[in-house]
N, CA, C, O and the ligand as a Tripos MOL2 file, in Angstrom:
@<TRIPOS>MOLECULE
protein
  269   267    68     0     0
PROTEIN
NO_CHARGES

@<TRIPOS>ATOM
      1 N         -15.7650   -7.9740    9.9080 N.3       1 MET1
      2 CA        -14.4890   -7.3180   10.3040 C.3       1 MET1
      3 C         -13.7890   -6.7870    8.8960 C.2       1 MET1
      4 O         -13.5360   -7.5410    7.9570 O.2       1 MET1
      5 N         -13.5310   -5.4250    8.9060 N.am      2 ARG2
      6 CA        -12.6340   -4.7790    7.8550 C.3       2 ARG2
      7 C         -11.3900   -5.3540    7.6530 C.2       2 ARG2
      8 O         -10.7750   -5.7410    8.6470 O.2       2 ARG2
      9 N         -10.8770   -5.4900    6.4860 N.am      3 VAL3
     10 CA         -9.4840   -6.1870    6.3100 C.3       3 VAL3
     11 C          -8.9990   -5.3180    5.1190 C.2       3 VAL3
     12 O          -9.6180   -5.1840    4.0630 O.2       3 VAL3
     13 N          -7.9150   -4.7970    5.4010 N.am      4 GLU4
     14 CA         -7.1070   -4.1720    4.3960 C.3       4 GLU4
     15 C          -6.0050   -5.0850    3.8320 C.2       4 GLU4
     16 O          -5.3330   -5.7940    4.5810 O.2       4 GLU4
     17 N          -5.8160   -5.0530    2.3810 N.am      5 VAL5
     18 CA         -4.7220   -5.9860    1.9230 C.3       5 VAL5
     19 C          -3.5970   -5.2420    1.5560 C.2       5 VAL5
     20 O          -3.7010   -4.2630    0.8170 O.2       5 VAL5
     21 N          -2.4740   -5.6460    2.0340 N.am      6 VAL6
     22 CA         -1.1690   -5.1840    1.5470 C.3       6 VAL6
     23 C          -0.2680   -6.2510    0.8880 C.2       6 VAL6
     24 O          -0.5290   -7.4470    1.0160 O.2       6 VAL6
     25 N           0.6940   -5.8520    0.2460 N.am      7 LYS7
     26 CA          1.8940   -6.9510   -0.2640 C.3       7 LYS7
     27 C           2.7880   -7.0090    0.4600 C.2       7 LYS7
     28 O           3.0930   -5.9420    0.9920 O.2       7 LYS7
     29 N           3.4940   -8.0680    0.7640 N.am      8 CYS8
     30 CA          4.7930   -8.1520    1.3290 C.3       8 CYS8
     31 C           5.7740   -7.4750    0.3980 C.2       8 CYS8
     32 O           5.8050   -7.6910   -0.8130 O.2       8 CYS8
     33 N           6.4760   -6.7440    0.9630 N.am      9 PRO9
     34 CA          7.7410   -5.9560   -0.1070 C.3       9 PRO9
     35 C           8.6470   -7.0420   -0.6110 C.2       9 PRO9
     36 O           9.1950   -6.9350   -1.7070 O.2       9 PRO9
     37 N           8.8230   -8.1280    0.2000 N.am     10 PHE10
     38 CA          9.6960   -9.2150   -0.0940 C.3      10 PHE10
     39 C           9.4130  -10.1540   -1.2330 C.2      10 PHE10
     40 O          10.1040  -10.2750   -2.2440 O.2      10 PHE10
     41 N           8.2520  -10.8360   -0.9260 N.am     11 CYS11
     42 CA          7.5580  -11.5590   -1.7880 C.3      11 CYS11
     43 C           6.2810  -11.6170   -2.6300 C.2      11 CYS11
     44 O           5.7640  -12.4610   -3.3620 O.2      11 CYS11
     45 N           5.9590  -10.2780   -2.1980 N.am     12 LYS12
     46 CA          4.5790   -9.9550   -3.0690 C.3      12 LYS12
     47 C           3.3030  -10.8310   -2.4290 C.2      12 LYS12
     48 O           2.1670  -10.7860   -2.9010 O.2      12 LYS12
     49 N           3.6950  -11.6430   -1.2560 N.am     13 GLN13
     50 CA          2.2910  -12.0850   -0.6050 C.3      13 GLN13
     51 C           1.4130  -11.1860   -0.4760 C.2      13 GLN13
     52 O           1.7500  -10.0550   -0.1260 O.2      13 GLN13
     53 N           0.0740  -11.5130   -0.7400 N.am     14 LYS14
     54 CA         -1.0210  -10.8050    0.0240 C.3      14 LYS14
     55 C          -1.3780  -10.9010    1.4000 C.2      14 LYS14
     56 O          -1.8290  -11.9470    1.8660 O.2      14 LYS14
     57 N          -1.1930   -9.8060    2.1210 N.am     15 LEU15
     58 CA         -1.5440  -10.0240    3.6630 C.3      15 LEU15
     59 C          -2.6110   -9.0170    3.9460 C.2      15 LEU15
     60 O          -2.6710   -7.8780    3.4840 O.2      15 LEU15
     61 N          -3.5920   -9.6990    4.9180 N.am     16 GLY16
     62 CA         -4.6630   -9.0300    5.4170 C.3      16 GLY16
     63 C          -4.5140   -8.5500    6.6280 C.2      16 GLY16
     64 O          -4.3530   -9.2320    7.6400 O.2      16 GLY16
     65 N          -4.5780   -7.0250    6.5490 N.am     17 LEU17
     66 CA         -4.4390   -6.4210    7.7530 C.3      17 LEU17
     67 C          -5.7480   -6.1410    8.7510 C.2      17 LEU17
     68 O          -6.5560   -5.2820    8.3980 O.2      17 LEU17
     69 N          -5.8990   -6.6780    9.6700 N.am     18 LEU18
     70 CA         -7.3910   -6.6930   10.3390 C.3      18 LEU18
     71 C          -7.4750   -5.0810   11.0320 C.2      18 LEU18
     72 O          -6.5250   -4.3050   11.1400 O.2      18 LEU18
     73 N          -8.6330   -4.8840   11.3780 N.am     19 GLU19
     74 CA         -9.1830   -3.4590   11.7200 C.3      19 GLU19
     75 C          -8.0520   -3.0780   12.7560 C.2      19 GLU19
     76 O          -7.3740   -2.0710   12.5530 O.2      19 GLU19
     77 N          -7.8510   -3.8430   13.8210 N.am     20 TYR20
     78 CA         -7.1610   -3.4760   15.0940 C.3      20 TYR20
     79 C          -5.6790   -3.4020   15.0240 C.2      20 TYR20
     80 O          -4.9270   -3.0950   15.9490 O.2      20 TYR20
     81 N          -5.3100   -3.7710   13.6330 N.am     21 VAL21
     82 CA         -3.6840   -3.6560   13.3080 C.3      21 VAL21
     83 C          -3.5420   -2.1540   13.2760 C.2      21 VAL21
     84 O          -4.3930   -1.4910   12.6840 O.2      21 VAL21
     85 N          -2.4530   -1.5390   13.9160 N.am     22 VAL22
     86 CA         -2.5300   -0.2270   13.9750 C.3      22 VAL22
     87 C          -0.9390    0.2770   13.5440 C.2      22 VAL22
     88 O           0.0140   -0.4910   13.6710 O.2      22 VAL22
     89 N          -0.8290    1.3190   13.1510 N.am     23 VAL23
     90 CA          0.6100    1.8700   12.9260 C.3      23 VAL23
     91 C           1.6020    1.5240   13.8440 C.2      23 VAL23
     92 O           1.3110    1.7580   15.0170 O.2      23 VAL23
     93 N           2.7260    1.0150   13.6200 N.am     24 GLY24
     94 CA          3.4860    0.5550   14.3730 C.3      24 GLY24
     95 C           3.6110   -0.8080   14.9110 C.2      24 GLY24
     96 O           4.6040   -1.2530   15.4860 O.2      24 GLY24
     97 N           2.3280   -1.5360   14.6300 N.am     25 ASN25
     98 CA          2.4690   -3.0270   14.9720 C.3      25 ASN25
     99 C           3.2470   -3.7380   14.0500 C.2      25 ASN25
    100 O           3.4910   -3.2370   12.9520 O.2      25 ASN25
    101 N           3.7640   -5.1040   14.4340 N.am     26 LEU26
    102 CA          4.2870   -5.8150   13.5910 C.3      26 LEU26
    103 C           3.6540   -6.9040   13.2550 C.2      26 LEU26
    104 O           3.0220   -7.4440   14.1630 O.2      26 LEU26
    105 N           3.6280   -7.4890   12.0150 N.am     27 VAL27
    106 CA          3.1940   -8.6310   11.5190 C.3      27 VAL27
    107 C           4.1670   -9.4270   10.7990 C.2      27 VAL27
    108 O           5.2820   -8.9930   10.5100 O.2      27 VAL27
    109 N           3.7290  -10.6570   10.4890 N.am     28 VAL28
    110 CA          4.6620  -11.4270    9.9600 C.3      28 VAL28
    111 C           4.0670  -11.9500    8.7220 C.2      28 VAL28
    112 O           2.9240  -12.4040    8.7810 O.2      28 VAL28
    113 N           4.7500  -11.9380    7.5300 N.am     29 CYS29
    114 CA          4.4740  -12.4640    6.3310 C.3      29 CYS29
    115 C           3.6630  -13.7830    6.2660 C.2      29 CYS29
    116 O           4.2530  -14.7140    6.8130 O.2      29 CYS29
    117 N           2.5240  -14.0790    5.7620 N.am     30 ALA30
    118 CA          1.9520  -15.2150    5.7110 C.3      30 ALA30
    119 C           2.4930  -16.2370    4.7760 C.2      30 ALA30
    120 O           2.0430  -17.3830    4.7980 O.2      30 ALA30
    121 N           3.3700  -15.9080    4.0130 N.am     31 ASN31
    122 CA          4.0820  -16.6760    3.2060 C.3      31 ASN31
    123 C           5.1050  -17.6660    4.0570 C.2      31 ASN31
    124 O           6.0520  -17.0820    4.5840 O.2      31 ASN31
    125 N           5.0290  -18.9510    4.2290 N.am     32 VAL32
    126 CA          5.7780  -19.6240    5.0950 C.3      32 VAL32
    127 C           7.1100  -19.8200    4.6180 C.2      32 VAL32
    128 O           7.9080  -20.2500    5.4510 O.2      32 VAL32
    129 N           7.6040  -19.5610    3.2500 N.am     33 LYS33
    130 CA          9.0400  -19.5680    2.9160 C.3      33 LYS33
    131 C           9.5670  -18.0510    3.0170 C.2      33 LYS33
    132 O          10.7630  -17.8210    2.8400 O.2      33 LYS33
    133 N           8.7450  -17.1240    3.2760 N.am     34 CYS34
    134 CA          9.3360  -15.7770    3.5150 C.3      34 CYS34
    135 C           9.1040  -15.5110    4.8920 C.2      34 CYS34
    136 O          10.1960  -15.3980    5.4480 O.2      34 CYS34
    137 N           8.1730  -15.3650    5.6730 N.am     35 GLY35
    138 CA          8.1840  -15.0390    7.1290 C.3      35 GLY35
    139 C           8.7160  -13.8540    7.6380 C.2      35 GLY35
    140 O           9.0300  -13.7500    8.8240 O.2      35 GLY35
    141 N           8.8560  -12.8210    6.7040 N.am     36 THR36
    142 CA          9.4680  -11.6600    6.9740 C.3      36 THR36
    143 C           8.7160  -10.9490    8.1060 C.2      36 THR36
    144 O           7.4960  -11.1060    8.1500 O.2      36 THR36
    145 N           9.2750  -10.2390    8.9590 N.am     37 SER37
    146 CA          8.5810   -9.2310    9.8660 C.3      37 SER37
    147 C           8.4450   -7.9850    9.2280 C.2      37 SER37
    148 O           9.3660   -7.4060    8.6530 O.2      37 SER37
    149 N           7.2490   -7.5600    9.3360 N.am     38 LEU38
    150 CA          6.9520   -6.3380    8.6460 C.3      38 LEU38
    151 C           6.3650   -5.4280    9.8740 C.2      38 LEU38
    152 O           5.7400   -5.8980   10.8260 O.2      38 LEU38
    153 N           6.6780   -4.0280    9.6850 N.am     39 ARG39
    154 CA          5.9890   -3.0840   10.5390 C.3      39 ARG39
    155 C           4.9400   -2.2050    9.7740 C.2      39 ARG39
    156 O           5.1680   -1.7570    8.6500 O.2      39 ARG39
    157 N           3.9420   -2.0200   10.3640 N.am     40 VAL40
    158 CA          2.7820   -1.2860    9.7450 C.3      40 VAL40
    159 C           3.1730    0.2320    9.9010 C.2      40 VAL40
    160 O           3.2670    0.7410   11.0180 O.2      40 VAL40
    161 N           3.4060    0.9600    8.7020 N.am     41 THR41
    162 CA          3.7240    2.2350    8.5730 C.3      41 THR41
    163 C           2.5780    3.1500    8.3610 C.2      41 THR41
    164 O           2.7050    4.3500    8.6030 O.2      41 THR41
    165 N           1.4890    2.6610    7.9320 N.am     42 SER42
    166 CA          0.3960    3.6020    7.3480 C.3      42 SER42
    167 C          -0.7850    2.8130    7.3800 C.2      42 SER42
    168 O          -0.6810    1.6000    7.1940 O.2      42 SER42
    169 N          -1.9350    3.3500    7.5960 N.am     43 ARG43
    170 CA         -3.4150    2.7420    7.3000 C.3      43 ARG43
    171 C          -4.0210    3.4960    6.4510 C.2      43 ARG43
    172 O          -3.7460    4.6960    6.4520 O.2      43 ARG43
    173 N          -4.8570    3.0450    5.6500 N.am     44 ARG44
    174 CA         -5.6740    3.6550    4.5560 C.3      44 ARG44
    175 C          -5.0720    4.8240    3.9310 C.2      44 ARG44
    176 O          -5.2840    5.9890    4.2670 O.2      44 ARG44
    177 N          -4.1990    4.3700    2.8680 N.am     45 PRO45
    178 CA         -4.0940    3.0260    2.6010 C.3      45 PRO45
    179 C          -2.9220    2.2200    3.5080 C.2      45 PRO45
    180 O          -1.9900    2.8460    4.0130 O.2      45 PRO45
    181 N          -3.0450    1.0210    3.6330 N.am     46 ALA46
    182 CA         -2.2520    0.2590    4.4190 C.3      46 ALA46
    183 C          -0.6390    0.2470    3.7950 C.2      46 ALA46
    184 O          -0.4170    0.1160    2.5910 O.2      46 ALA46
    185 N           0.1160    0.3580    4.5190 N.am     47 ARG47
    186 CA          1.4250    0.1820    4.2270 C.3      47 ARG47
    187 C           2.3620   -0.5650    5.1920 C.2      47 ARG47
    188 O           2.3030   -0.3930    6.4100 O.2      47 ARG47
    189 N           3.3000   -1.4710    4.5470 N.am     48 VAL48
    190 CA          4.0540   -2.0490    5.8480 C.3      48 VAL48
    191 C           5.5370   -1.8270    5.0500 C.2      48 VAL48
    192 O           5.7210   -1.5400    3.8670 O.2      48 VAL48
    193 N           6.5640   -2.0740    6.1700 N.am     49 GLU49
    194 CA          8.1470   -1.9670    5.6400 C.3      49 GLU49
    195 C           8.6440   -3.2440    6.4360 C.2      49 GLU49
    196 O           8.1810   -3.7460    7.4600 O.2      49 GLU49
    197 N           9.6890   -3.6040    5.6840 N.am     50 VAL50
    198 CA         10.4440   -4.7270    6.2760 C.3      50 VAL50
    199 C          11.1420   -4.3970    7.6550 C.2      50 VAL50
    200 O          11.6080   -3.2700    7.8210 O.2      50 VAL50
    201 N          11.2140   -5.2340    8.5250 N.am     51 VAL51
    202 CA         11.8340   -5.1980    9.6980 C.3      51 VAL51
    203 C          13.2710   -5.9130    9.6640 C.2      51 VAL51
    204 O          13.3230   -7.1430    9.6460 O.2      51 VAL51
    205 N          14.4030   -5.1530    9.6580 N.am     52 PRO52
    206 CA         15.6120   -5.9650    9.7610 C.3      52 PRO52
    207 C          15.6030   -6.9630   10.8270 C.2      52 PRO52
    208 O          15.1890   -6.6360   11.9390 O.2      52 PRO52
    209 N          16.0840   -8.3330   10.5610 N.am     53 GLU53
    210 CA         15.9060   -9.2280   11.6620 C.3      53 GLU53
    211 C          17.3980   -9.0450   12.1720 C.2      53 GLU53
    212 O          18.2860   -8.6850   11.3990 O.2      53 GLU53
    213 N          17.6570   -9.3430   13.6710 N.am     54 PRO54
    214 CA         18.7190   -9.4980   14.2790 C.3      54 PRO54
    215 C          19.4340  -10.8180   13.6160 C.2      54 PRO54
    216 O          18.7760  -11.8090   13.2970 O.2      54 PRO54
    217 N          20.7140  -10.7310   13.4600 N.am     55 ASP55
    218 CA         21.5120  -11.8640   13.0650 C.3      55 ASP55
    219 C          21.3920  -13.1720   13.4930 C.2      55 ASP55
    220 O          21.4480  -14.1560   12.7540 O.2      55 ASP55
    221 N          21.1990  -13.1810   14.8960 N.am     56 THR56
    222 CA         21.0330  -14.2460   15.6750 C.3      56 THR56
    223 C          19.6750  -15.0270   15.3770 C.2      56 THR56
    224 O          19.5080  -16.2040   15.6980 O.2      56 THR56
    225 N          18.6110  -14.1480   14.6500 N.am     57 TYR57
    226 CA         17.3080  -14.9400   14.5530 C.3      57 TYR57
    227 C          17.2150  -15.7190   13.2620 C.2      57 TYR57
    228 O          16.5400  -16.7440   13.1740 O.2      57 TYR57
    229 N          17.8300  -15.2650   12.3730 N.am     58 SER58
    230 CA         17.7220  -16.0330   11.0750 C.3      58 SER58
    231 C          18.9680  -16.7460   10.5640 C.2      58 SER58
    232 O          18.9170  -17.2530    9.4430 O.2      58 SER58
    233 N          20.1490  -16.8350   11.3320 N.am     59 VAL59
    234 CA         21.1930  -17.4420   10.9250 C.3      59 VAL59
    235 C          21.2290  -18.9500   10.6510 C.2      59 VAL59
    236 O          21.9810  -19.4270    9.8010 O.2      59 VAL59
    237 N          20.4260  -19.6570   11.3680 N.am     60 ASP60
    238 CA         20.2950  -21.1540   11.1770 C.3      60 ASP60
    239 C          19.0240  -21.4600   10.5250 C.2      60 ASP60
    240 O          18.7040  -22.6480   10.4990 O.2      60 ASP60
    241 N          18.2180  -20.5740    9.9760 N.am     61 TYR61
    242 CA         17.0940  -20.8170    9.1270 C.3      61 TYR61
    243 C          17.3460  -21.4470    7.8230 C.2      61 TYR61
    244 O          17.9860  -20.7840    7.0060 O.2      61 TYR61
    245 N          16.9570  -22.5840    7.5120 N.am     62 ARG62
    246 CA         17.1900  -23.1270    6.2250 C.3      62 ARG62
    247 C          15.9050  -23.5840    5.6190 C.2      62 ARG62
    248 O          15.3110  -24.4990    6.1900 O.2      62 ARG62
    249 N          15.3790  -23.0410    4.4850 N.am     63 PRO63
    250 CA         14.0910  -23.4810    4.1850 C.3      63 PRO63
    251 C          14.4390  -24.9070    3.5310 C.2      63 PRO63
    252 O          15.3720  -25.1220    2.7580 O.2      63 PRO63
    253 N          13.3530  -25.9770    4.0720 N.am     64 GLU64
    254 CA         13.6970  -27.2710    3.6970 C.3      64 GLU64
    255 C          13.3800  -27.6280    2.1930 C.2      64 GLU64
    256 O          13.9480  -28.5510    1.6100 O.2      64 GLU64
    257 N          12.4120  -26.8100    1.6060 N.am     65 SER65
    258 CA         12.0450  -27.1520    0.2540 C.3      65 SER65
    259 C          12.9540  -26.8320   -0.5700 C.2      65 SER65
    260 O          12.8070  -27.3490   -1.6780 O.2      65 SER65
    261 N          13.9980  -26.0560   -0.4250 N.am     66 TYR66
    262 CA         14.8990  -25.7380   -1.4860 C.3      66 TYR66
    263 C          16.2550  -26.7870   -1.4740 C.2      66 TYR66
    264 O          16.5020  -27.5000   -0.5020 O.2      66 TYR66
    265 N          16.9680  -26.7660   -2.5320 N.am     67 GLY67
    266 CA         18.0220  -27.5390   -2.4690 C.3      67 GLY67
    267 C          17.9240  -28.8290   -2.9140 C.2      67 GLY67
    268 O          18.9020  -29.5750   -2.8650 O.2      67 GLY67
    269 ZN          6.8270  -12.3580    2.2710 Zn       68 ZN68
@<TRIPOS>BOND
     1     1     2 1
     2     2     3 1
     3     3     4 2
     4     3     5 am
     5     5     6 1
     6     6     7 1
     7     7     8 2
     8     7     9 am
     9     9    10 1
    10    10    11 1
    11    11    12 2
    12    11    13 am
    13    13    14 1
    14    14    15 1
    15    15    16 2
    16    15    17 am
    17    17    18 1
    18    18    19 1
    19    19    20 2
    20    19    21 am
    21    21    22 1
    22    22    23 1
    23    23    24 2
    24    23    25 am
    25    25    26 1
    26    26    27 1
    27    27    28 2
    28    27    29 am
    29    29    30 1
    30    30    31 1
    31    31    32 2
    32    31    33 am
    33    33    34 1
    34    34    35 1
    35    35    36 2
    36    35    37 am
    37    37    38 1
    38    38    39 1
    39    39    40 2
    40    39    41 am
    41    41    42 1
    42    42    43 1
    43    43    44 2
    44    43    45 am
    45    45    46 1
    46    46    47 1
    47    47    48 2
    48    47    49 am
    49    49    50 1
    50    50    51 1
    51    51    52 2
    52    51    53 am
    53    53    54 1
    54    54    55 1
    55    55    56 2
    56    55    57 am
    57    57    58 1
    58    58    59 1
    59    59    60 2
    60    59    61 am
    61    61    62 1
    62    62    63 1
    63    63    64 2
    64    63    65 am
    65    65    66 1
    66    66    67 1
    67    67    68 2
    68    67    69 am
    69    69    70 1
    70    70    71 1
    71    71    72 2
    72    71    73 am
    73    73    74 1
    74    74    75 1
    75    75    76 2
    76    75    77 am
    77    77    78 1
    78    78    79 1
    79    79    80 2
    80    79    81 am
    81    81    82 1
    82    82    83 1
    83    83    84 2
    84    83    85 am
    85    85    86 1
    86    86    87 1
    87    87    88 2
    88    87    89 am
    89    89    90 1
    90    90    91 1
    91    91    92 2
    92    91    93 am
    93    93    94 1
    94    94    95 1
    95    95    96 2
    96    95    97 am
    97    97    98 1
    98    98    99 1
    99    99   100 2
   100    99   101 am
   101   101   102 1
   102   102   103 1
   103   103   104 2
   104   103   105 am
   105   105   106 1
   106   106   107 1
   107   107   108 2
   108   107   109 am
   109   109   110 1
   110   110   111 1
   111   111   112 2
   112   111   113 am
   113   113   114 1
   114   114   115 1
   115   115   116 2
   116   115   117 am
   117   117   118 1
   118   118   119 1
   119   119   120 2
   120   119   121 am
   121   121   122 1
   122   122   123 1
   123   123   124 2
   124   123   125 am
   125   125   126 1
   126   126   127 1
   127   127   128 2
   128   127   129 am
   129   129   130 1
   130   130   131 1
   131   131   132 2
   132   131   133 am
   133   133   134 1
   134   134   135 1
   135   135   136 2
   136   135   137 am
   137   137   138 1
   138   138   139 1
   139   139   140 2
   140   139   141 am
   141   141   142 1
   142   142   143 1
   143   143   144 2
   144   143   145 am
   145   145   146 1
   146   146   147 1
   147   147   148 2
   148   147   149 am
   149   149   150 1
   150   150   151 1
   151   151   152 2
   152   151   153 am
   153   153   154 1
   154   154   155 1
   155   155   156 2
   156   155   157 am
   157   157   158 1
   158   158   159 1
   159   159   160 2
   160   159   161 am
   161   161   162 1
   162   162   163 1
   163   163   164 2
   164   163   165 am
   165   165   166 1
   166   166   167 1
   167   167   168 2
   168   167   169 am
   169   169   170 1
   170   170   171 1
   171   171   172 2
   172   171   173 am
   173   173   174 1
   174   174   175 1
   175   175   176 2
   176   175   177 am
   177   177   178 1
   178   178   179 1
   179   179   180 2
   180   179   181 am
   181   181   182 1
   182   182   183 1
   183   183   184 2
   184   183   185 am
   185   185   186 1
   186   186   187 1
   187   187   188 2
   188   187   189 am
   189   189   190 1
   190   190   191 1
   191   191   192 2
   192   191   193 am
   193   193   194 1
   194   194   195 1
   195   195   196 2
   196   195   197 am
   197   197   198 1
   198   198   199 1
   199   199   200 2
   200   199   201 am
   201   201   202 1
   202   202   203 1
   203   203   204 2
   204   203   205 am
   205   205   206 1
   206   206   207 1
   207   207   208 2
   208   207   209 am
   209   209   210 1
   210   210   211 1
   211   211   212 2
   212   211   213 am
   213   213   214 1
   214   214   215 1
   215   215   216 2
   216   215   217 am
   217   217   218 1
   218   218   219 1
   219   219   220 2
   220   219   221 am
   221   221   222 1
   222   222   223 1
   223   223   224 2
   224   223   225 am
   225   225   226 1
   226   226   227 1
   227   227   228 2
   228   227   229 am
   229   229   230 1
   230   230   231 1
   231   231   232 2
   232   231   233 am
   233   233   234 1
   234   234   235 1
   235   235   236 2
   236   235   237 am
   237   237   238 1
   238   238   239 1
   239   239   240 2
   240   239   241 am
   241   241   242 1
   242   242   243 1
   243   243   244 2
   244   243   245 am
   245   245   246 1
   246   246   247 1
   247   247   248 2
   248   247   249 am
   249   249   250 1
   250   250   251 1
   251   251   252 2
   252   251   253 am
   253   253   254 1
   254   254   255 1
   255   255   256 2
   256   255   257 am
   257   257   258 1
   258   258   259 1
   259   259   260 2
   260   259   261 am
   261   261   262 1
   262   262   263 1
   263   263   264 2
   264   263   265 am
   265   265   266 1
   266   266   267 1
   267   267   268 2
@<TRIPOS>SUBSTRUCTURE
     1 MET1         2 RESIDUE 1 A MET
     2 ARG2         6 RESIDUE 1 A ARG
     3 VAL3        10 RESIDUE 1 A VAL
     4 GLU4        14 RESIDUE 1 A GLU
     5 VAL5        18 RESIDUE 1 A VAL
     6 VAL6        22 RESIDUE 1 A VAL
     7 LYS7        26 RESIDUE 1 A LYS
     8 CYS8        30 RESIDUE 1 A CYS
     9 PRO9        34 RESIDUE 1 A PRO
    10 PHE10       38 RESIDUE 1 A PHE
    11 CYS11       42 RESIDUE 1 A CYS
    12 LYS12       46 RESIDUE 1 A LYS
    13 GLN13       50 RESIDUE 1 A GLN
    14 LYS14       54 RESIDUE 1 A LYS
    15 LEU15       58 RESIDUE 1 A LEU
    16 GLY16       62 RESIDUE 1 A GLY
    17 LEU17       66 RESIDUE 1 A LEU
    18 LEU18       70 RESIDUE 1 A LEU
    19 GLU19       74 RESIDUE 1 A GLU
    20 TYR20       78 RESIDUE 1 A TYR
    21 VAL21       82 RESIDUE 1 A VAL
    22 VAL22       86 RESIDUE 1 A VAL
    23 VAL23       90 RESIDUE 1 A VAL
    24 GLY24       94 RESIDUE 1 A GLY
    25 ASN25       98 RESIDUE 1 A ASN
    26 LEU26      102 RESIDUE 1 A LEU
    27 VAL27      106 RESIDUE 1 A VAL
    28 VAL28      110 RESIDUE 1 A VAL
    29 CYS29      114 RESIDUE 1 A CYS
    30 ALA30      118 RESIDUE 1 A ALA
    31 ASN31      122 RESIDUE 1 A ASN
    32 VAL32      126 RESIDUE 1 A VAL
    33 LYS33      130 RESIDUE 1 A LYS
    34 CYS34      134 RESIDUE 1 A CYS
    35 GLY35      138 RESIDUE 1 A GLY
    36 THR36      142 RESIDUE 1 A THR
    37 SER37      146 RESIDUE 1 A SER
    38 LEU38      150 RESIDUE 1 A LEU
    39 ARG39      154 RESIDUE 1 A ARG
    40 VAL40      158 RESIDUE 1 A VAL
    41 THR41      162 RESIDUE 1 A THR
    42 SER42      166 RESIDUE 1 A SER
    43 ARG43      170 RESIDUE 1 A ARG
    44 ARG44      174 RESIDUE 1 A ARG
    45 PRO45      178 RESIDUE 1 A PRO
    46 ALA46      182 RESIDUE 1 A ALA
    47 ARG47      186 RESIDUE 1 A ARG
    48 VAL48      190 RESIDUE 1 A VAL
    49 GLU49      194 RESIDUE 1 A GLU
    50 VAL50      198 RESIDUE 1 A VAL
    51 VAL51      202 RESIDUE 1 A VAL
    52 PRO52      206 RESIDUE 1 A PRO
    53 GLU53      210 RESIDUE 1 A GLU
    54 PRO54      214 RESIDUE 1 A PRO
    55 ASP55      218 RESIDUE 1 A ASP
    56 THR56      222 RESIDUE 1 A THR
    57 TYR57      226 RESIDUE 1 A TYR
    58 SER58      230 RESIDUE 1 A SER
    59 VAL59      234 RESIDUE 1 A VAL
    60 ASP60      238 RESIDUE 1 A ASP
    61 TYR61      242 RESIDUE 1 A TYR
    62 ARG62      246 RESIDUE 1 A ARG
    63 PRO63      250 RESIDUE 1 A PRO
    64 GLU64      254 RESIDUE 1 A GLU
    65 SER65      258 RESIDUE 1 A SER
    66 TYR66      262 RESIDUE 1 A TYR
    67 GLY67      266 RESIDUE 1 A GLY
    68 ZN68       269 GROUP 0 **** ****
C-alpha cells in the first residue's frame, strides 16, 4: 500500500498517511509526547494542519516524562 510521509507541524515527527486517508480526515501525531490532532488538507503532496483542541480535552494532560 502506498504511504505518503508528512511531518507534524508541531514536533516534526514523520507521519505516514495511508492511501485511504483523504482530505478532511483527522489523524493523530504518532509522537506520544505530542499527540496533536491533525487534519489532512491536501494529498499529493500530502499536507496536514493542526486542529485546535477544545480546552477540556487537554487541560488535565501532563506528560509524565517531563519535570
Ligand atoms: Zn507531533
